[in-house]
N, C-alpha and C positions, 0 to 999 in steps of 0.2 A: 504494499499500500504506499502510495507517494503522498507525502504530507504537504500542506501548503507552506510555503516560505515563512508567512506571518506566524503559523504555529511553531515552526522550528526556532524562530527568534525568541517567541514568548516563553519556549519552553526551557530557557536556561537563564538562570539568575545567580550572578556571582556577587557575594558581598564580603567586606572584610572584618566583620565583627568576630573577634577571636581567631582571626586567619582561617575561618571555616568557608568552605564552598558549597552551595547546595544547589541540587539539581531538581526543580520542580517540574514535573511531567505534565502537560495538558492532557485532556481526555484522550485524544488520539494515541498518547504513548502510556496510557495507564496500565496496559498490561505487561510493560517492559520488566523484566524480573530484575531486582537488584540483590547483590550479595549481602548477607546478614552483617550488619554493622550497628554502631551505636546510633540511638533515635536522633534525627536531625529535625531542625525546627526553621520555619520561615521566619525572616526579620520582623519584628513586631513594631519597630519605630524607626525613624529617621537616624537615630544615633546608632542603631545596629547596623546600617548600611553605610554611613559615610564616616571615614577617618579624617579628622580634622586637626590642625594646629591651632584653631581659634581659641581655645582656652589659654593656651601658653602665650599667645599673642595678646590677648586681653590682659593678661597678668604683666607682661613685660613692657607694653608700649608706653604706657603713660610715664616711665621713668627715662624713656629714650627722648633725647632733645636735639635740635639743630643748633649748631655754634655758628655765629657770624662775627668776623674780625676784621677790622678795618685800620688803616693808618695813611696819613698824607704824606707822599714822598717829598722829601727836601734834597734839593741837589745844587749846593753851592758850587760856583765855577772854581775849577782846580788848575793852577798853572803846571802841576806835575804830570798832567796828561799831555802836555806838549812833547814829552819825552818818548819817542817810539819805543825804546827798550823797556821802560817801565810799563808801557800799555801791553807789551808781549807777554809779561809775567802777571800783571795784575789786572788785566782786562781793560774794557772801554768804560769811560764814566765822564763825569764832569758835566758841565752844560748849564742849563737854566737854574733859577733859585728855587723853582717849586715845580715839582712834578704831579702826574696823576695820583688819584687816590688807589692805593693797593687794597684788595679786598681778598678774603679767604672764607670758604664755606666748608663745613664739615659737620660731623655728628658727634654725640657725647652721650654718657649715661649717667643718671643720678645714683650714686652710691651710698649716700647718707641722708636722712630725712631732713636735717638742717639745711642742704642745698649744695653739698659737695659734688661736683660733676667732673667726671673724667673723660679726657679726650686726648687725640694726639698732639704732641708738641708742635709737629710742622703745620698743624692746623692754625695755631695763633702765634707761630714764631715771628718775631719782629713786628707784632700788631700791637696797637695801643688802645683801641676801643674794642671791648668784646661783649656781645650780647647773646643770650641763649633764648630760644624759642622753645616752649613747651608743647607738649601735644594738645593742649587746650587752647593753644594759639596765643598766649600770653608771652611777651617779649620782656625779658628782665636783663639788666646789666648785670655783668659778673666780673669780679677782679681775679687776677691770676695769683693763685696761692704758691704755686711751685711748678718749676719746669724741670723736666729731666731729659735732656737731649740725648742721653746715652741709651735710655729706652725709648725714645720717642713718645714720652707720656707726659701729660701736664693734668694739674688739678686747679679747678676754678671753683669760686664760692658765689652762690648767687647772692645778690646785694640785698634782696627784700626778704625780711625775716618771715618764715612760714613753715609749716610741715608739709614737705613735698614728697610725692610718690617715689620710692627708691627701688633699685634691684638688688637682690642678694649675690654676694659674691661667691661662687663656687669652687671647686678645686680641680686645676687643669691637670694635675698629676693622676687624677682618676680617669681622665679620658682615655679612650681606645680608638683604634682606627676603625672606621665603620659607624661611630655614634652618630645619631642624627643631630644636627644643629639648625639653628636659624640666624641669619645675619639681618639686623635691623640698622636703618639709617636713613640718609636723606640723599640717594644718588642723583648727581646733575641738578640738584635743587628742585626736583619735581615733587617732593614732599615725602612723608614718611612712608617707607617702603619695607616689606619683609620678603625675604628670600630663604629658600630651604636647601640644604644639601647635607652631606656627610663629613667627617673629619677625614680628610684624604691621607694625611701623614702626620706625624708629631716629630717634635725636636729637630725641625728643620734649621740648619745651620748654614753659615757662608752665603747667606742671602744677600748681604751687603746693605741691609735696611738700617740697622742700628748696632751698636756695639755689643749688646746681648742678643745675639741670633740664636733663638731656640723657639722657633714659631710654630703655632698650630697652622697646618694647611688644610684648606677646605674648598670645596667645589661650590659652596652657595655663592651665588653671583654678588659680588662686591665691586662697586664702580666709582669714580671719581665723586667724593661728597659722602660716601660711606666711611671715610676715614674717622676713627675716634668712637664709631658706634660699636655696640656690643655683638659679640657672638653668644648665643644663647643655648643652653641645653635643655633638655626635654622637661626639665623641672622648673624652667623660667628663671634660671640663675646665670649670672654672667660667667662665662669660662675663658673669655679672651676679649681683646679690644682689637677690632679690624683696623689694619694698619696699611697694607700694600697690597698690590696685585701684581701678577707676571703678565704683562700684554705688550704687544707689538703695536696694537691700534689704539691703546688708551681705554679700551673697553674690557668687560670681562670675558675670559676664555676658559674660566673654571679653575683658576689657580690663584687663590688669594691667601693672604697671611695674616694671622692674628697674634698679638702679644699675649702670652699666657696669663690668666687671671692671677696666678701666684706671684707673678713679678708686680703685678697691679697693686696688690695688697701691700706690698713693701712701700711703695710710692705714696699711696693713700695714708698709710700710717706716718710716714714722714709729715706729710702735710698737716694731719691732724695734730701732731706734735709740735707744729709751728716752725718747722724746719724750712730752710730756703732751699736745701740741697738734699739729696738722699746719700746717707753714708752707708756703706756696704762693707762687709768683710774683705780684707785685703790678704791675698795669698803671699805677696812678697817674692814672686817668681816669675820668670818669662818662660811661657809654654810655647810649643811649636807642634804642628800636626806631624803625625806618623807618616811618613811616605812607606811605600814596600820595602824599599831598599832598606831604610832604617829598621823596619819591623822584622825583616828578614836577618838583618844583623843582630838583632836583640832576641832572636828565636821565638818570635810570637807567631801565633797561628793566623793573625789577620791584624792590619795596620789601624787598630782602634784604640784610642787613648791620647793622651796629652803628655808629650815629652817635655821633662824639665831641662831647659837649655841654660837657665842661669838663675842664680839666687841673690836676692838683695840682702847686704848684711844687716844683721840683726832683725830681719824679718821673721813673720810667722812660719813661713816654710822651713827656714834653716833652723828656726828655733824647735821645730817639731822633729828634726832629724832628717828631712828630705835631702837628697842628693842630686846632683847633675846626673842625667841619663835615666833616673827614675821615671815610670810612666804612670801617670794617675788615670786609673780606670773606672773609678767609682767615688761618688760622695754620698755618705750615708746609706750605702747600699743601692743607690740608683746608678745606673751605668752612665758613663761619660766618655762618649766616643772621639772627642775632639777638645781643644782648648776653649771654645764658644760653650760646649756643654758644661764643663768645669766652672767656667766664669758664671754661668746661669745658675748652676745649683747653689755656688756659694752666695751668689747675690740675693738669693731667696731666703737666706737664714738670717736670723736676728743677730746683732752684735751682742758680745758679752758671753756667748755660750762656746760650744765645742762641736766640730763636725769629725766625722770619722772618714778619712781617706782610703781607699783601696788602691794600693801601689804595687806595680810589678817591679821587683828588683832581683837581678840574678836569676829569673826564671821562676821565682817564687812570688806569691801574693801575699803581701803584708798590710795590717792594719795600723795606720798612722793617725793619732789624734792631733787636730789642728785648732789651734785658738782662734776665735772669731773676733778679730780686732779691726779697726778702721786704720787706713794708712796714715802715717804721722806727718804732720805739717813742720817738718824740721829740715831746712830753716823755715822761720816764719814768712809768710808771703810778702808783707811790707809793700802793699799795693801803692802804685805810683800812677797818676794820671798825667799822660805827657802833655806839656803846654810848649809854646814857642813856635818857631818857624820851622818845623820838621815834618816829613812824612808820617810821623806816628803821633802827631797832634790830635787828641781825642781818644787815644788808646790808653787804657788801664792795663798795666802790666804787673805781674807778680813773680816772686822768685820760684825756682823750681824745688819742688819736694815730692816725696811719694804721693802725698794727697792730691797735689796739683796735677801730677802726671796722670794719676787715675781720673781725675775729674774731667779733664780735657782730652784724655785718650791719646796721650803723647807716648810714643815708644822709642826707647833708647836714647833719649835726650839727657845728658849730664851736665851740659853748660847752657849759658844764656838765661833768658827770662821769657815767660809764657804771656801771650796776648789773652787777657781774661775777659775784657770787655771793650766795646766799641761804641762810641755815640754815633747815632745814625746820621747825624747832619755833620760829621766832622770831615777834616782831610783824610784821616786814616780810613774812615768808611768809604770814602769816594775813591780811595786808592786801591780798595778791596783788600785791605788787610783783614784777616779772619781769626776768630777765636780759635786757640790752640796754635797759632803761629808761633813759632820759637824764635827770637831775635838773637842772633849770635854775634855779629860785629857791625859797627857803624863807623864809617871813615877809618877802617883799619884798627879801630879800638875793641878789644875784646870785651863783650858785656857779660859780666859775671852775675851782677844783681840789679835790682831796679833802680838804685841810686847811680849806677854806672850809666844806665841809659838817661836817667834824668841829666846827668852832667854833660852827656855826650851830645844832647839835643838843645841845651839852653841857648846857644849862640846860632846865628844865621850863618850858612854856608854857601859858597858858590855851587857846589854839587854835594850829593850825598851817595856815598857807597854803602849799600847795604847787603848783608848775608843773613838769610834767616832760613828755618827749615820749616817745611810743611808737609806733612803725610809721608815722612820718610825721604823727602827729596830736599837737597840743600840748593838754594837759589842765590845767586849774587847779581846785583845790577846796580847801575849808576844813574842818578836822576839829577836834574838840575835845581839848584837851590833858589 
C-alpha cells in the first residue's frame, strides 16, 4: 500500500526533550509492529519540544553593558618631524593643533552590584570620557578604577549610586573542550546580541594578544564591538571576557579568544582593594620554550614545559633551589606546557602564599615549593617628568627594577630608564615614544638613572643623538634640536 506524502511527513515527530525521539504512526501505519521497549510518550507542552537558551540569556543580559569612550585629539606642531631619520623610526605625526574626536565602542559586564564593570583595556585605552549603556537603555558615566594592559583588562565604576544587576564569576579551570557557551555583547554597534557555540580549545598560548596568553578559544561568533563582553556558561556565569578574534576579513570566522575568568578575578580584587595596578607573584627567572632539539638533549618524551634559562639574584626561584636547565612542567598539579602557561598559573595565585612547582631535573620529577611574593622595587622608581627642549618632553621615566621590568614587560634590560607615562599632548607623544621604551644613551652620555636623563635634557642642543631599546631592538638616531 502506498501512503500519501502528507501522511509520511505527519508520521514522524522528533523532539529534544530528554534527548528522546518519538515515532508516532498515523492510522495508515498503525499495524506496523515495534520491538518491545520502554514506554514512550508524546510531548505534552512546548517546553517538551523546544530546547532554548532563553532562561540563561534572561539571567545574564541585564548585567551586560555597552561601553562608549571618547577623547579629542590634540596635535601640536612638532619641529622634530622635519628630520626624515626620526620619522623613519618613530612614525609620522605633528601637524595641526586640534585633531578629530577619537571614539571607541565595546562591551562590558557588571560583576559587582555596586557598579563595577569589567571590560577590555583596549576598549578604553587612551580615552578620557567613558560612558556605560545598560540593557534598560540608561547611560551612566563611569570612571576608570584600574587598567591592566598586561592582561588587556580594565575595571570601571559607575558613578551613580545604585544596586545594579550583576553576573556571577565562574571557574575557568573547570571548563572542558566541548562545553556549550554563549557570547554576549554589542557587535558593530547594532545592539545587544547573543551568539552560541562551544569551547573549541583551552590554554591557547602564543596568540600575541597580551602578556598572559592562556586563552579560551570558542566558535561562538565574536565580532568588533564584542570586546569586553562576557563568555557565559550554561549556569549563566562569566567564564571569560571576550578579547580578540582570528580573522583575515575583520569578521568572525569561528575562532575567538576569551580571557579566563580566573585571571579576571585577580584584577577585580585589586580594583576593589583600591590598587592602581595589579601585583602578581614574581618567579625571578627567565623562561624559554622547549624546542625539539632541547627536549631530545634533556631526554624528554615531548617538548612540553618551560626551561629555566637564567635566574635573578635573590629572587624566589633561586631561593627555592631552582637551577638553570630545570624544566617547569606543572604549577600546583596543573600542567604547564610553555612559559606562558607558567606565567598564567602563577599570576592567578594570591600573594603571600606558596605554590608547588613540578620540575624535571636529571630525568626525574621533583616538587619544589615556591614563595609567592611580588617583584621588588629596588632601586626606587624615582619618577621624573622630563621638561625642557628635548624629544622626551612630556614623558615620565622611572628607574629599572624587577617590579618595573615586570610591569612594563621589558625583557633583558639592565641599564637605562623606562618610559612609564606620556602626556598625550606632549612632544614625546607626537614623536611616538611609547610606554616601556628604555632610554639608554643621550648625546653619547649613558643614562643610568632618571636624574641622569633629567640633567642630559635640561639644555637645548643643536642635535639629539638618541639610543633606546624597544621590544628587544636597539634603535639609534639623530634629530635636530
